[in-house]
C-alpha positions in Angstrom: -26.0 8.9 23.4 -24.2 7.0 26.2 -25.6 3.7 24.8 -24.4 4.4 21.3 -20.9 5.5 22.6 -20.6 2.3 24.7 -21.7 0.0 21.8 -19.1 1.6 19.5 -16.3 1.2 22.1 -17.3 -2.3 23.0 -17.4 -3.4 19.4 -14.0 -1.9 18.8 -12.6 -3.7 21.8 -14.1 -7.0 20.8 -12.7 -6.7 17.2 -9.3 -5.8 18.6 -9.3 -8.8 20.9 -10.6 -11.1 18.1 -7.8 -10.1 15.7 -5.2 -10.3 18.5 -6.2 -13.8 19.4 -6.3 -14.6 15.7 -2.7 -13.5 15.2 -1.5 -15.0 18.4 -2.3 -18.5 17.1 -5.6 -19.4 18.8 -7.0 -22.8 17.6 -8.6 -22.3 14.1 -11.5 -24.6 14.9 -12.5 -22.3 17.8 -12.0 -18.9 16.2 -12.1 -19.5 12.4 -14.1 -16.7 10.9 -15.5 -15.6 7.6 -13.5 -12.7 6.3 -14.5 -10.5 3.3 -11.5 -8.7 1.8 -12.0 -6.1 -0.9 -8.9 -4.6 -2.6 -10.0 -3.3 -6.0 -7.1 -1.0 -6.6 -5.0 -2.0 -9.6 -1.6 -1.3 -8.1 0.5 -4.5 -7.9 2.8 -2.9 -5.3 -0.3 -2.1 -3.1 -1.4 -5.7 -3.1 2.1 -7.0 -2.2 1.6 -5.3 1.2 -1.8 -7.0 1.6 -0.8 -10.6 0.6 1.3 -11.5 3.8 -1.7 -10.5 6.0 -4.1 -12.5 3.9 -1.7 -15.5 3.8 -1.4 -15.5 7.6 -5.2 -15.4 8.0 -5.6 -18.3 5.6 -2.8 -20.2 7.3 -4.6 -19.9 10.6 -7.8 -21.5 9.2 -10.0 -18.5 8.5 -12.2 -18.5 5.4 -11.3 -15.7 3.1 -13.3 -14.3 0.2 -11.1 -11.8 -1.6 -12.3 -9.4 -4.3 -9.2 -7.9 -5.9 -7.8 -6.6 -9.2 -4.5 -8.3 -8.6 -4.3 -12.1 -8.8 -2.7 -13.7 -5.7 0.0 -16.1 -7.2 -0.2 -18.3 -4.1 -3.9 -18.4 -3.5 -4.4 -22.0 -4.9 -2.4 -23.4 -2.0 -5.1 -22.3 0.5 -8.4 -24.2 0.1 -10.0 -21.6 2.4 -8.9 -18.7 0.1 -11.3 -17.7 -2.6 -10.3 -15.0 -5.0 -12.8 -13.1 -7.1 -10.9 -11.1 -9.7 -12.1 -7.9 -11.3 -9.2 -7.8 -13.8 -9.1 -9.4 -17.3 -7.9 -13.0 -17.5 -4.2 -13.3 -18.4 -3.5 -9.6 -17.8 0.1 -8.6 -17.0 -0.6 -7.0 -13.7 3.0 -6.2 -12.7 3.0 -3.6 -15.5 0.6 -1.4 -13.5 3.3 -0.1 -11.2 6.7 -1.6 -12.1 9.0 0.6 -14.1 6.1 2.9 -14.7 7.5 6.4 -14.2 10.1 8.0 -16.4 12.3 10.7 -14.9 10.7 13.2 -17.3 7.6 13.0 -15.1 9.6 14.0 -12.0 8.0 17.0 -10.3 10.7 19.3 -8.9 8.3 21.4 -6.9 5.6 20.5 -4.4 3.4 23.5 -5.0 -0.3 23.5 -4.1 -1.2 23.2 -7.8 0.9 20.1 -8.1 -0.6 18.5 -5.0 -4.2 19.2 -6.0 -3.6 17.8 -9.5 -2.2 14.6 -7.9 -5.4 14.4 -5.7 -7.6 14.7 -8.8 -5.6 12.0 -10.6 -6.1 9.7 -7.6 -9.7 10.6 -7.4 -10.2 9.7 -11.1 -8.4 6.3 -10.6 -10.5 5.6 -7.6 -13.8 6.1 -9.5 -12.6 3.9 -12.4 -11.8 1.2 -9.8 -15.2 1.5 -8.2 -16.9 1.2 -11.6 -14.9 -1.9 -12.3 -15.7 -3.4 -8.9 -19.5 -3.0 -9.2 -19.6 -4.0 -12.8 -17.8 -7.3 -12.0 -20.9 -9.0 -10.4 -18.8 -10.1 -7.4 -20.6 -7.6 -5.1 -23.9 -9.5 -5.8 -22.1 -12.8 -5.2 -20.9 -11.9 -1.7 -24.3 -10.3 -0.8 -26.0 -13.6 -1.7 -23.5 -15.7 0.2 -23.8 -13.4 3.3 -27.5 -14.5 3.6 -26.5 -18.1 4.4 -22.8 -17.8 5.5 -22.5 -14.4 7.2 -19.2 -12.6 7.0 -17.6 -11.4 10.3 -15.4 -8.6 9.1 -14.5 -6.4 6.1 -10.8 -5.9 5.3 -10.2 -3.2 2.7 -7.7 -0.5 1.6 -8.0 3.1 2.6 -6.4 4.9 -0.4 -8.4 6.9 -3.0 -12.0 5.8 -2.8 -14.6 4.4 -0.3 -17.3 3.0 -2.5 -16.6 -0.6 -1.2 -17.7 0.5 2.3 -21.3 0.1 1.2 -20.8 -3.6 1.7 -19.9 -3.0 5.3 -23.1 -0.9 5.7 -25.4 -3.4 4.2 -23.8 -6.4 5.9 -23.3 -4.5 9.2 -19.6 -5.5 9.4 -16.8 -3.9 11.3 -14.0 -2.5 9.1 -10.3 -2.9 9.3 -8.7 -0.5 6.9 -5.2 -0.9 5.5 -3.2 2.0 4.1 -0.5 0.6 1.8 1.4 3.8 2.0 1.7 6.4 4.8 -1.9 7.3 5.8 -3.5 9.9 3.6 -4.5 13.1 5.4 -8.2 12.7 4.7 -8.4 9.6 6.9 -7.0 11.0 10.1 -10.4 12.1 11.5 -12.0 8.7 11.0 -10.0 7.3 13.9 -9.3 10.5 15.9 -5.7 10.5 14.8 -4.1 13.8 15.8 -3.4 15.9 12.8 -0.7 18.5 13.3 0.3 19.8 9.9 2.3 22.6 11.5 5.2 20.2 11.9 4.0 16.7 10.8 4.3 16.2 7.0 1.4 14.9 5.1 1.8 11.9 2.8 1.3 14.3 -0.2 4.0 16.9 0.3 7.4 15.0 0.5 9.5 17.9 1.7 13.0 17.0 2.9 14.0 17.6 6.5 12.5 20.1 8.8 9.9 22.3 7.3 10.5 26.0 6.6 7.8 28.6 7.3 6.6 28.4 3.6 6.6 24.6 3.6 4.6 24.5 6.8 2.0 26.8 5.2 1.7 24.6 2.2 1.5 21.5 4.4 -1.2 23.1 6.5 -3.3 24.3 3.5 -3.1 21.0 1.6 -4.0 18.9 4.6 -7.1 20.9 5.4 -8.2 21.4 1.8 -7.7 17.8 0.8 -10.0 16.7 3.7 -12.7 18.9 2.3 -12.2 17.8 -1.3 -12.2 14.1 -0.3 -15.4 14.5 1.8 -17.4 16.6 -0.6 -16.0 15.6 -3.9 -14.7 12.0 -3.8 -17.1 10.6 -1.2 -20.1 12.3 -2.9 -19.0 10.6 -6.1 -18.7 7.3 -4.2 -22.2 7.8 -2.8 -23.7 8.5 -6.3 -21.9 5.5 -7.7 -23.3 3.2 -5.0 -26.8 4.6 -5.5 -26.5 4.0 -9.3 -25.4 0.4 -8.9 -27.2 -0.8 -5.8 -30.2 1.6 -5.7 -29.6 2.7 -2.1 -28.6 5.9 -0.4 -25.5 5.6 1.8 -22.9 8.0 3.2 -19.6 6.2 3.0 -17.9 8.8 5.1 -20.4 8.1 8.0 -19.9 4.4 7.5 -16.2 4.7 7.8 -16.4 6.9 11.0 -18.9 4.5 12.8 -17.7 1.1 11.6 -13.9 1.4 11.3 -12.4 -0.6 14.2 -8.8 0.4 13.4 -6.4 1.0 10.5 -3.1 -0.6 9.6 -0.6 1.8 8.1 2.4 0.8 6.0 4.7 3.2 7.8 7.2 3.0 10.6 8.5 5.5 13.1 12.1 4.7 12.1 11.4 6.3 8.7 8.5 8.7 9.5 9.7 10.0 12.8 7.9 10.2 16.1 4.4 11.5 15.8 1.1 11.6 17.7 -0.8 8.3 17.5 -4.3 6.9 18.1 -5.1 3.5 19.7 -7.0 2.8 16.4 -3.9 3.2 14.3 -1.3 0.4 14.0 2.0 0.8 12.1 2.8 -2.3 10.1 5.7 -1.1 8.0 7.7 -4.1 6.8 4.9 -6.5 7.0 5.6 -7.5 3.4 9.2 -8.6 4.2 9.4 -12.3 4.7 12.2 -14.8 5.5 11.6 -16.4 2.1 12.2 -13.0 0.3 15.5 -12.6 2.2 16.8 -15.8 0.4 15.8 -15.1 -3.2 19.1 -13.9 -4.7 19.7 -14.5 -8.4 22.8 -16.4 -9.3 24.5 -13.5 -11.3 24.1 -11.1 -8.4 25.3 -13.7 -5.8 28.4 -14.4 -8.0 29.1 -10.7 -8.3 29.0 -10.2 -4.6 31.0 -13.4 -3.8 33.8 -12.3 -6.1 34.1 -8.8 -4.7 37.1 -7.8 -2.6 35.9 -4.2 -2.2 32.7 -2.6 -0.9 29.5 -2.8 -3.1 26.7 -0.3 -3.4 23.2 -1.0 -4.7 22.0 1.8 -7.0 18.2 1.8 -7.4 15.4 4.4 -7.5 12.7 1.9 -6.6 10.4 -0.4 -8.5 8.4 2.3 -10.2 10.9 4.8 -11.5 12.8 4.0 -14.7 16.3 5.2 -14.0 17.2 4.2 -17.6 15.3 7.3 -18.7 17.8 9.6 -17.1 19.4 12.3 -19.3 22.8 11.5 -20.7 24.6 14.3 -19.0 23.3 13.4 -15.6 24.1 9.7 -16.2 27.7 10.7 -17.2 28.1 12.8 -14.1 26.9 9.9 -11.8 29.2 7.4 -13.6 32.2 9.7 -13.4 31.7 10.0 -9.6 31.3 6.3 -9.1 34.3 5.4 -11.2 36.5 7.4 -8.9 35.4 5.4 -5.9 37.1 2.1 -4.7 33.9 0.1 -4.9 31.7 -2.0 -7.2 28.2 -1.2 -8.2 25.0 -3.2 -8.7 22.7 -1.0 -10.7 19.0 -1.5 -11.5 18.6 -0.6 -15.2 15.4 -1.3 -17.1 16.4 -0.8 -20.7 17.8 -3.6 -23.0 20.7 -1.3 -24.0 23.0 -0.9 -21.0 25.8 1.7 -20.5 29.1 0.5 -21.9 31.1 0.4 -18.7 33.6 -1.8 -17.0 31.8 -5.1 -16.3 34.2 -5.9 -13.5 33.0 -2.7 -11.7 29.3 -2.4 -12.8 26.6 -5.0 -12.9 23.4 -3.8 -14.5 20.2 -5.8 -13.7 16.6 -5.3 -14.7 15.4 -6.3 -11.3 17.0 -7.1 -8.0 15.3 -8.6 -4.8 16.2 -5.6 -2.6 15.8 -7.4 0.8 17.9 -10.5 -0.2 20.6 -8.3 -1.8 20.9 -6.0 1.2 21.0 -8.9 3.7 23.8 -10.5 1.7 25.8 -7.2 1.6 25.4 -6.8 5.3 26.7 -10.3 5.9 29.6 -10.4 3.4 32.2 -8.2 5.2 32.5 -5.8 8.1 32.9 -2.8 5.8 29.4 -3.4 4.4 
């Protein structure tokens, strides 16, 4: 027992040191490794969090084999970056998450029934993703390559399925997980991350502010029940799928618990608040923000800002929600309030037909680079 414990700790420490030296800029010739990255989820927004990490690994001379649904638009500039796509050629992948959700699908309540329906939807998406992954033939490709050019590490997403962890088991690879959103409650136990649903909100619930007694009860129940559902429903389905495709018996939950070195989480204490942490969990919120992105401001937006002599606000509900689907009475109420204010408005609006408002005060755009826009507003005048 002591030997097993020491081996697990030693491997975790070695992987941590290896990745630390890698990011610190150690000579590629000395530390260049073979990295297998598997990101089969179809969400374009998820892969945007992954890309800067993969870019940096490639830039530092590491050999990457990336199995993904989303095509990396910059992959060709890296000779050591190989992408194996499980999506259809020529597919418009941005449509998988951008402007996807109309306001009619907004859920006003976070009841247990709503939360469990969301879990089942994620489970179904995860199983479809797994089927697509194993039907692609790329799993056999990396298995064969591993025989002559062994991989050193598996990078993958921890989100709604674990079928890809069979690769880590068969290749005996340490795993670095990445949660592209706040960490799901069913992953806490894998890295001994303290779970305190009495006052720490789960990724699923989304209550505002401090929790009431009723909200704490909902938060507690869903956190505990979702762990059981994921372990005995989703992971069993993962195991059955792996057995059907590879002809082996594997427990992906056990693989995750024994081979996960640590998990990167797309969250940050400035937004999530202070909460208990584990040495195996690293917050990387903002990793997708680059200096290049801060400079990509379209000419029409730049001109609107430059010509403004009053404060400007940016009105957007994110890349997924279609604010143009808002009810007319609610739109009229928002416009009436904005028109009374001494300011100008840049408004993300997805539909071709735009509200007929004062063009000197309102600028409607289908898309706006949020980082570049906010940086420009912060620099323009003290009142911004």
